Kinemage of the C-alpha trace (Angstrom):
@kinemage 1
@onewidth
@group {chain A} dominant
@subgroup {mainchain}
@vectorlist {calphas} color= white
{ca met a 1} P 18.048 23.368 23.213
{ca lys a 2} L 19.084 19.984 24.628
{ca ala a 3} L 16.633 17.163 25.295
{ca thr a 4} L 16.743 13.680 26.810
{ca ile a 5} L 14.117 10.943 26.598
{ca ile a 6} L 13.688 8.555 29.536
{ca thr a 7} L 11.449 5.513 29.096
{ca ile a 8} L 10.347 3.727 32.247
{ca gly a 9} L 9.568 0.037 32.670
{ca asp a 10} L 11.226 -3.269 33.501
{ca glu a 11} L 9.510 -4.730 30.426
{ca leu a 12} L 11.737 -2.498 28.279
{ca leu a 13} L 14.929 -3.488 30.078
{ca ile a 14} L 14.367 -7.240 29.715
{ca gly a 15} L 13.367 -7.012 26.057
{ca gln a 16} L 9.762 -8.038 26.613
{ca val a 17} L 8.529 -4.829 24.969
{ca val a 18} L 10.358 -2.911 22.241
{ca asp a 19} L 10.829 0.791 23.016
{ca thr a 20} L 9.268 2.519 20.014
{ca asn a 21} L 8.450 5.643 22.044
{ca ser a 22} L 12.035 6.920 22.071
{ca ala a 23} L 12.437 6.695 18.306
{ca trp a 24} L 9.157 8.480 17.638
{ca leu a 25} L 9.725 11.200 20.235
{ca ala a 26} L 13.300 11.783 19.088
{ca ala a 27} L 12.146 12.310 15.516
{ca glu a 28} L 9.420 14.739 16.592
{ca leu a 29} L 11.641 16.703 18.972
{ca thr a 30} L 14.381 16.932 16.359
{ca lys a 31} L 11.882 18.408 13.905
{ca leu a 32} L 11.045 21.050 16.505
{ca gly a 33} L 14.696 22.043 16.787
{ca phe a 34} L 15.898 20.175 19.882
{ca ser a 35} L 19.321 18.591 20.054
{ca met a 36} L 18.839 15.028 21.277
{ca glu a 37} L 21.391 14.206 23.968
{ca asn a 38} L 20.297 10.828 25.366
{ca his a 39} L 17.761 8.004 25.130
{ca val a 40} L 17.635 6.051 28.391
{ca ser a 41} L 15.462 3.178 29.627
{ca ile a 42} L 15.224 2.709 33.386
{ca ser a 43} L 13.540 0.414 35.880
{ca asp a 44} L 10.214 1.536 37.342
{ca thr a 45} L 11.547 2.299 40.821
{ca gly a 46} L 11.533 5.594 42.657
{ca glu a 47} L 15.296 5.486 43.063
{ca lys a 48} L 15.889 5.116 39.325
{ca ile a 49} L 13.402 7.838 38.368
{ca ser a 50} L 14.832 10.316 40.879
{ca gly a 51} L 18.343 9.355 39.838
{ca ala a 52} L 17.527 10.090 36.207
{ca leu a 53} L 16.281 13.540 37.191
{ca asp a 54} L 19.437 14.231 39.184
{ca arg a 55} L 21.648 13.044 36.356
{ca phe a 56} L 19.999 14.575 33.296
{ca leu a 57} L 18.169 17.704 34.449
{ca pro a 58} L 21.296 19.848 35.013
{ca glu a 59} L 22.559 19.344 31.447
{ca asn a 60} L 19.274 19.429 29.517
{ca asp a 61} L 16.545 21.955 28.788
{ca leu a 62} L 13.875 19.286 28.323
{ca leu a 63} L 13.310 15.855 29.839
{ca val a 64} L 10.531 13.634 28.527
{ca phe a 65} L 9.513 10.588 30.556
{ca thr a 66} L 7.186 7.882 29.265
{ca gly a 67} L 5.612 5.111 31.302
{ca gly a 68} L 4.455 4.448 34.828
{ca leu a 69} L 1.263 6.546 34.805
{ca gly a 70} L -1.300 3.742 34.827
{ca pro a 71} L -3.663 2.765 37.660
{ca thr a 72} L -1.732 -0.209 39.080
{ca asn a 73} L 0.620 -0.353 42.057
{ca asp a 74} L 3.767 -0.480 39.934
{ca asp a 75} L 2.846 2.783 38.190
{ca ile a 76} L 4.725 5.154 40.492
{ca thr a 77} L 5.998 7.880 38.151
{ca lys a 78} L 3.379 10.437 39.179
{ca lys a 79} L 4.105 10.139 42.895
{ca val a 80} L 7.886 10.163 42.418
{ca leu a 81} L 7.763 13.306 40.273
{ca ala a 82} L 5.375 15.028 42.671
{ca asp a 83} L 7.705 14.288 45.583
{ca tyr a 84} L 10.775 15.363 43.613
{ca phe a 85} L 9.247 18.751 42.825
{ca cys a 86} L 7.681 19.091 46.313
{ca ser a 87} L 4.166 19.153 44.880
{ca glu a 88} L 1.273 17.554 46.749
{ca leu a 89} L -1.279 15.422 44.927
{ca ile a 90} L -4.722 17.003 44.677
{ca phe a 91} L -8.030 15.752 43.316
{ca ser a 92} L -9.119 17.021 39.876
{ca glu a 93} L -12.809 16.885 38.982
{ca gln a 94} L -11.939 17.616 35.367
{ca ile a 95} L -9.553 14.673 35.103
{ca leu a 96} L -12.053 12.420 36.889
{ca gly a 97} L -14.619 13.343 34.262
{ca asp a 98} L -12.125 12.556 31.507
{ca val a 99} L -11.329 9.171 33.056
{ca glu a 100} L -15.011 8.297 33.516
{ca thr a 101} L -15.741 9.193 29.899
{ca arg a 102} L -12.914 7.023 28.639
{ca ile a 103} L -13.840 4.082 30.885
{ca arg a 104} L -17.445 4.200 29.665
{ca ser a 105} L -16.251 4.299 26.055
{ca phe a 106} L -14.380 1.054 26.757
{ca gly a 107} L -17.648 -0.513 27.949
{ca ser a 108} L -16.267 -0.830 31.480
{ca thr a 109} L -17.000 0.641 34.921
{ca met a 110} L -14.933 2.811 37.247
{ca asn a 111} L -13.132 1.431 40.293
{ca glu a 112} L -10.938 2.994 42.970
{ca leu a 113} L -7.760 2.473 40.968
{ca asn a 114} L -9.262 4.457 38.104
{ca arg a 115} L -10.283 7.224 40.517
{ca glu a 116} L -6.686 7.458 41.698
{ca gln a 117} L -5.796 8.712 38.230
{ca ala a 118} L -7.672 11.922 39.054
{ca met a 119} L -5.092 12.686 41.771
{ca val a 120} L -2.599 15.026 40.122
{ca pro a 121} L 0.391 17.145 41.250
{ca lys a 122} L -0.741 20.585 42.368
{ca asp a 123} L 2.183 22.415 40.760
{ca ala a 124} L 2.155 20.646 37.400
{ca lys a 125} L 0.268 21.556 34.263
{ca ile a 126} L -1.942 18.562 33.602
{ca leu a 127} L -2.003 17.295 30.011
{ca arg a 128} L -5.456 15.923 29.291
{ca asn a 129} L -5.501 12.537 27.592
{ca asn a 130} L -8.173 12.136 24.919
{ca his a 131} L -6.782 8.747 23.951
{ca gly a 132} L -6.679 6.896 27.282
{ca thr a 133} L -7.163 7.320 31.025
{ca ala a 134} L -3.760 8.506 32.294
{ca pro a 135} L -3.138 12.266 31.960
{ca gly a 136} L 0.332 13.584 31.283
{ca met a 137} L 2.182 16.153 33.392
{ca trp a 138} L 4.285 19.225 32.626
{ca phe a 139} L 6.663 20.539 35.310
{ca glu a 140} L 8.861 23.615 35.063
{ca lys a 141} L 12.012 24.342 37.063
{ca asn a 142} L 14.574 27.088 36.479
{ca gly a 143} L 13.562 27.550 32.861
{ca lys a 144} L 13.602 23.819 32.174
{ca val a 145} L 10.652 21.570 31.296
{ca ile a 146} L 10.012 18.051 32.534
{ca ile a 147} L 7.197 16.159 30.821
{ca ser a 148} L 5.716 12.826 31.851
{ca leu a 149} L 3.595 10.875 29.367
{ca pro a 150} L 1.830 7.502 29.332
{ca gly a 151} L 3.856 4.601 28.013
{ca val a 152} L 1.119 3.388 25.663
{ca pro a 153} L 2.352 4.630 22.260
{ca ser a 154} L -1.044 5.777 20.963
{ca glu a 155} L -1.687 7.792 24.135
{ca met a 156} L 1.823 9.241 24.208
{ca lys a 157} L 1.600 10.321 20.570
{ca gly a 158} L -1.905 11.682 21.052
{ca ile a 159} L -0.980 13.957 23.958
{ca phe a 160} L 2.194 15.085 22.205
{ca asn a 161} L 0.356 16.046 19.026
{ca asp a 162} L -2.680 17.515 20.802
{ca ile a 163} L -0.838 19.679 23.328
{ca ile a 164} L 2.895 19.355 23.740
{ca lys a 165} L 4.111 20.217 20.260
{ca asp a 166} L 2.558 23.687 20.336
{ca asp a 167} L 3.382 24.297 23.994
{ca leu a 168} L 7.065 23.506 23.501
{ca gly a 169} L 7.185 25.930 20.600
{ca asn a 170} L 5.651 28.621 22.775
{ca phe a 171} L 7.889 27.950 25.789
{ca phe a 172} L 11.260 27.654 24.073
{ca ser a 173} L 12.867 29.806 21.419
{ca leu a 174} L 13.597 27.025 18.955
{ca pro a 175} L 15.596 27.336 15.730
{ca gln a 176} L 13.922 26.345 12.507
{ca ile a 177} L 15.338 23.053 11.246
{ca ile a 178} L 14.547 21.608 7.829
{ca tyr a 179} L 15.291 17.985 6.941
{ca lys a 180} L 15.116 16.286 3.572
{ca thr a 181} L 15.818 12.630 2.874
{ca ile a 182} L 17.303 11.575 -0.455
{ca met a 183} L 16.750 7.903 -1.309
{ca val a 184} L 19.705 6.190 -3.000
{ca ser a 185} L 20.061 2.674 -4.412
{ca gly a 186} L 22.449 0.682 -6.575
{ca ile a 187} L 25.716 1.773 -4.951
{ca ala a 188} L 27.594 0.670 -1.825
{ca glu a 189} L 27.847 3.132 1.056
{ca ala a 190} L 31.651 3.362 0.866
{ca his a 191} L 31.576 4.086 -2.874
{ca leu a 192} L 28.815 6.632 -2.374
{ca ala a 193} L 30.819 8.414 0.321
{ca glu a 194} L 33.826 8.503 -2.010
{ca lys a 195} L 31.776 10.071 -4.803
{ca leu a 196} L 30.359 12.671 -2.426
{ca ser a 197} L 33.541 13.498 -0.493
{ca asp a 198} L 34.272 16.824 -2.217
{ca trp a 199} L 30.624 17.878 -2.155
{ca glu a 200} L 30.323 16.949 1.532
{ca ala a 201} L 33.491 18.880 2.431
{ca ala a 202} L 32.030 21.983 0.792
{ca leu a 203} L 28.699 21.917 2.655
{ca pro a 204} L 27.977 25.391 4.052
{ca glu a 205} L 27.844 26.150 7.753
{ca gly a 206} L 24.585 25.015 9.320
{ca val a 207} L 23.998 22.216 6.806
{ca ser a 208} L 24.530 18.625 7.963
{ca leu a 209} L 24.617 15.247 6.213
{ca ala a 210} L 23.962 11.779 7.616
{ca tyr a 211} L 24.292 8.411 5.866
{ca leu a 212} L 21.523 6.012 6.936
{ca pro a 213} L 22.150 2.675 5.197
{ca ser a 214} L 19.881 -0.364 5.137
{ca pro a 215} L 19.874 -3.552 3.040
{ca glu a 216} L 17.253 -1.980 0.775
{ca ala a 217} L 18.639 1.521 0.239
{ca ile a 218} L 20.802 4.326 1.575
{ca arg a 219} L 19.041 7.369 2.955
{ca leu a 220} L 20.977 10.607 2.781
{ca arg a 221} L 19.520 12.966 5.368
{ca leu a 222} L 20.260 16.621 4.772
{ca gly a 223} L 19.545 19.077 7.568
{ca ala a 224} L 19.720 22.856 7.687
{ca lys a 225} L 19.222 25.064 10.728
{ca gly a 226} L 17.797 28.538 10.867
{ca gly a 227} L 20.625 30.973 11.390
{ca ala a 228} L 22.557 29.712 8.406
{ca lys a 229} L 23.464 32.406 5.900
{ca ala a 230} L 20.553 31.430 3.661
{ca asp a 231} L 17.026 30.272 4.389
{ca pro a 232} L 17.135 26.577 5.496
{ca ser a 233} L 14.778 25.452 2.730
{ca thr a 234} L 16.863 27.263 0.134
{ca cys a 235} L 20.052 25.661 1.477
{ca ile a 236} L 18.525 22.192 1.254
{ca asp a 237} L 17.223 22.752 -2.281
{ca gln a 238} L 20.625 23.994 -3.449
{ca gln a 239} L 22.412 20.949 -2.056
{ca ile a 240} L 19.876 18.551 -3.568
{ca asn a 241} L 20.399 20.192 -6.957
{ca ser a 242} L 24.124 19.589 -6.578
{ca leu a 243} L 23.557 15.959 -5.605
{ca gln a 244} L 21.397 15.403 -8.658
{ca gln a 245} L 24.342 16.465 -10.814
{ca ile a 246} L 26.792 14.135 -9.049
{ca ile a 247} L 24.790 10.894 -8.632
{ca pro a 248} L 21.689 11.198 -10.847
{ca glu a 249} L 21.575 7.484 -11.658
{ca tyr a 250} L 21.447 6.464 -7.987
{ca ile a 251} L 18.836 8.889 -6.612
{ca tyr a 252} L 15.404 7.334 -6.973
{ca gly a 253} L 13.216 9.346 -4.607
{ca tyr a 254} L 12.822 11.517 -1.538
{ca asp a 255} L 11.528 11.292 2.033
{ca asn a 256} L 11.391 7.500 2.350
{ca glu a 257} L 9.715 6.916 -1.011
{ca ser a 258} L 10.046 3.224 -1.853
{ca leu a 259} L 11.928 1.998 -4.897
{ca glu a 260} L 9.038 -0.253 -5.892
{ca ser a 261} L 6.607 2.678 -5.907
{ca val a 262} L 8.991 4.574 -8.195
{ca ile a 263} L 9.078 1.557 -10.523
{ca gly a 264} L 5.283 1.508 -10.507
{ca arg a 265} L 5.134 5.158 -11.491
{ca met a 266} L 7.609 4.601 -14.323
{ca ile a 267} L 5.663 1.595 -15.641
{ca thr a 268} L 2.388 3.527 -15.406
{ca glu a 269} L 3.822 6.499 -17.288
{ca arg a 270} L 4.756 4.133 -20.116
{ca gly a 271} L 1.264 2.635 -20.153
{ca thr a 272} L 2.457 -0.937 -19.806
{ca tyr a 273} L 2.893 -3.804 -17.322
{ca leu a 274} L 5.474 -5.567 -15.162
{ca ala a 275} L 5.896 -9.219 -14.143
{ca cys a 276} L 8.459 -11.074 -12.064
{ca ala a 277} L 10.040 -14.523 -11.850
{ca glu a 278} L 11.588 -15.271 -8.473
{ca ser a 279} L 13.711 -18.067 -7.143
{ca cys a 280} L 15.942 -17.018 -4.233
{ca thr a 281} L 13.719 -14.059 -3.282
{ca gly a 282} L 10.767 -16.409 -2.799
{ca gly a 283} L 8.027 -13.939 -3.684
{ca ser a 284} L 9.536 -10.938 -1.913
{ca ile a 285} L 9.477 -8.817 -5.074
{ca ala a 286} L 5.800 -9.554 -5.668
{ca gln a 287} L 5.018 -8.908 -1.999
{ca lys a 288} L 6.677 -5.486 -2.117
{ca ile a 289} L 4.746 -4.585 -5.241
{ca thr a 290} L 1.351 -5.818 -4.071
{ca ala a 291} L 1.681 -3.788 -0.861
{ca ile a 292} L 1.248 -0.688 -3.061
{ca pro a 293} L -2.390 0.404 -3.468
{ca gly a 294} L -3.471 0.367 -7.089
{ca cys a 295} L -0.612 -1.847 -8.296
{ca ser a 296} L -3.061 -3.955 -10.311
{ca ala a 297} L -2.992 -1.149 -12.881
{ca trp a 298} L 0.620 -1.992 -13.775
{ca phe a 299} L 1.581 -5.361 -12.210
{ca arg a 300} L 0.348 -8.530 -13.934
{ca gly a 301} L 1.768 -11.106 -11.518
{ca gly a 302} L 4.735 -13.257 -10.614
{ca val a 303} L 6.017 -16.819 -10.425
{ca thr a 304} L 7.990 -18.202 -7.503
{ca ala a 305} L 9.962 -20.788 -9.448
{ca tyr a 306} L 12.002 -22.280 -6.642
{ca ser a 307} L 12.614 -25.690 -8.159
{ca asn a 308} L 14.264 -26.406 -11.478
{ca glu a 309} L 11.148 -28.316 -12.518
{ca ile a 310} L 8.990 -25.176 -12.192
{ca lys a 311} L 11.630 -23.055 -13.889
{ca ala a 312} L 11.382 -25.398 -16.863
{ca lys a 313} L 7.646 -26.165 -16.921
{ca val a 314} L 6.239 -22.708 -16.112
{ca leu a 315} L 8.904 -20.313 -17.367
{ca gly a 316} L 10.279 -22.418 -20.189
{ca val a 317} L 13.878 -22.500 -18.992
{ca ser a 318} L 15.672 -25.065 -21.135
{ca pro a 319} L 16.977 -28.264 -19.531
{ca ala a 320} L 20.270 -27.584 -21.304
{ca ala a 321} L 20.741 -24.263 -19.474
{ca leu a 322} L 19.913 -25.821 -16.122
{ca glu a 323} L 22.111 -28.885 -16.642
{ca thr a 324} L 25.068 -27.095 -18.191
{ca tyr a 325} L 25.170 -23.835 -16.238
{ca gly a 326} L 22.948 -24.464 -13.214
{ca ala a 327} L 20.006 -22.557 -11.754
{ca val a 328} L 22.263 -19.751 -10.541
{ca ser a 329} L 23.698 -18.564 -13.826
{ca glu a 330} L 23.407 -15.833 -16.415
{ca gln a 331} L 21.965 -18.255 -18.940
{ca thr a 332} L 19.188 -19.443 -16.623
{ca ile a 333} L 18.262 -15.984 -15.357
{ca thr a 334} L 18.035 -14.743 -18.941
{ca glu a 335} L 15.553 -17.472 -19.821
{ca met a 336} L 13.619 -16.846 -16.587
{ca val a 337} L 13.060 -13.160 -17.286
{ca arg a 338} L 12.044 -13.849 -20.886
{ca gly a 339} L 9.708 -16.533 -19.596
{ca ala a 340} L 8.049 -14.056 -17.230
{ca gln a 341} L 7.470 -11.641 -20.113
{ca arg a 342} L 5.960 -14.424 -22.186
{ca val a 343} L 3.776 -16.008 -19.482
{ca phe a 344} L 2.305 -12.717 -18.273
{ca gln a 345} L 2.423 -10.939 -21.647
{ca thr a 346} L 4.225 -7.883 -20.286
{ca asp a 347} L 6.780 -5.494 -21.722
{ca tyr a 348} L 8.837 -5.451 -18.514
{ca ala a 349} L 10.008 -8.171 -16.140
{ca val a 350} L 12.592 -8.912 -13.474
{ca ala a 351} L 13.984 -12.255 -12.346
{ca thr a 352} L 16.183 -13.510 -9.517
{ca ser a 353} L 18.090 -16.729 -8.901
{ca gly a 354} L 20.717 -17.209 -6.240
{ca ile a 355} L 21.991 -19.003 -3.173
{ca ala a 356} L 20.411 -17.302 -0.176
{ca gly a 357} L 22.131 -19.569 2.359
{ca pro a 358} L 23.238 -20.377 4.906
{ca thr a 359} L 23.966 -23.663 3.076
{ca gly a 360} L 24.044 -24.683 -0.571
{ca gly a 361} L 27.114 -22.808 -1.719
{ca ser a 362} L 30.188 -24.118 -3.516
{ca pro a 363} L 33.672 -22.774 -4.266
{ca asp a 364} L 32.453 -21.538 -7.656
{ca lys a 365} L 29.124 -20.240 -6.350
{ca pro a 366} L 29.409 -19.365 -2.658
{ca val a 367} L 26.465 -18.452 -0.464
{ca gly a 368} L 25.303 -14.967 -1.399
{ca thr a 369} L 25.823 -15.423 -5.146
{ca val a 370} L 22.785 -13.993 -6.943
{ca trp a 371} L 22.009 -13.421 -10.608
{ca ile a 372} L 19.382 -10.818 -11.471
{ca ala a 373} L 17.894 -9.923 -14.843
{ca ala a 374} L 15.720 -7.035 -15.976
{ca ala a 375} L 14.060 -6.952 -19.372
{ca gly a 376} L 12.048 -4.474 -21.402
{ca pro a 377} L 10.850 -4.044 -24.983
{ca asp a 378} L 14.314 -2.985 -26.125
{ca phe a 379} L 16.724 -4.191 -23.457
{ca leu a 380} L 17.804 -7.180 -21.396
{ca val a 381} L 20.397 -6.676 -18.679
{ca thr a 382} L 21.869 -9.208 -16.277
{ca lys a 383} L 24.102 -8.712 -13.276
{ca lys a 384} L 25.864 -10.974 -10.824
{ca tyr a 385} L 25.910 -9.989 -7.154
{ca asn a 386} L 27.923 -11.348 -4.265
{ca phe a 387} L 26.088 -10.699 -1.025
{ca gly a 388} L 26.832 -12.111 2.427
{ca lys a 389} L 25.983 -15.271 4.322
{ca asn a 390} L 22.801 -14.108 6.086
{ca arg a 391} L 19.725 -15.565 4.399
{ca ala a 392} L 17.234 -12.861 5.371
{ca ser a 393} L 19.643 -10.095 4.410
{ca asn a 394} L 20.399 -11.750 1.076
{ca ile a 395} L 16.698 -11.908 0.227
{ca arg a 396} L 16.185 -8.238 1.118
{ca arg a 397} L 19.264 -7.122 -0.788
{ca ser a 398} L 18.363 -9.194 -3.841
{ca thr a 399} L 14.869 -7.735 -3.885
{ca ser a 400} L 16.188 -4.187 -3.717
{ca ala a 401} L 18.862 -4.909 -6.318
{ca ala a 402} L 16.224 -6.232 -8.730
{ca phe a 403} L 14.214 -3.023 -8.488
{ca ser a 404} L 17.371 -0.929 -8.799
{ca leu a 405} L 18.583 -2.822 -11.875
{ca leu a 406} L 15.200 -2.459 -13.576
{ca arg a 407} L 14.990 1.251 -12.800
{ca lys a 408} L 18.493 1.918 -14.138
{ca ala a 409} L 17.771 -0.016 -17.331
{ca met a 410} L 14.497 1.828 -17.868
{ca leu a 411} L 16.201 5.198 -17.415
{ca glu a 412} L 18.851 4.267 -19.965
{ca asn a 413} L 16.363 2.950 -22.518
């Protein structure tokens, strides 16, 4: 079944508001078994809304509109859809009651614009809104469904979860689709694809693979549709087992599990603690860790040693290392990570020092050069990275690389 999402509003077109509705709806509809054909944002004019219906309805089984259902004059979606489907607007006592209840809960009073929201298309199924004042609408034409939802994300999601999800399942005969995300770190996308080329070529019919890279990790999304020779869940499990044999050292979790939470679990299982010493990452490692509830059980703390003076005074980095090799060097990063272990009295530590950019590089140490160290009771590993010229990206990539290096070292020791 094919579906298209159409978000309405000039504020989306000019970049004043970010369209998060399309991403959320696409994910939910994909889970239900729809094939997503288009995401489109259009101006809130009758001509554009009608034009979208003319363009997309013939080639789709489902259209979902969001936006333009509020009480103000520029909210015209309801009237345009009613006219398009030749359905007069009628007054609904039930919807009026819903609107009055919501308005009172806001501590406000009804006015005529609010009462207008109780005027609904006669030939549409009205989708009651328990999260706001604008009801949604469900039209049917020639076996196709056209849904209109409020643009406010919380209201859109509420109506979808309360009503639409089940109703779509009842209306359409949808295939079962199972997705599983495998979280990968410590390897470039091109190298990963090379390692997986034979495995990917042998994927059975009905099983799909998508590479979803980010500076922090690569998500491998496996999908299997009902109708494949085996049960979709069984197909996914079999392919994950194969992946674990091919790239065991790079798979750190599943379904968007964070690398830092995996590190926390590993530290906890060993009954010990972690600390960090950061220069170029500027506290990003500690921030990622402290966003995890309960991290105080395994994380002692961190030092943002941005200047050489703090590297020396707090972490005990020797002036000789700094003067001879510089702050961005294997010698300095080694002393930083040992200093973090000593200062915080932990078994495990990570440290970063690099040139985040966009300035500060040299021919020997260009922007994007980063040294990272990970240390434990019986290991100390260092690695030099060469990232790009974007400062924010370099910080994110260095943070992820630090977690990845520590995890790999812990697995090997």
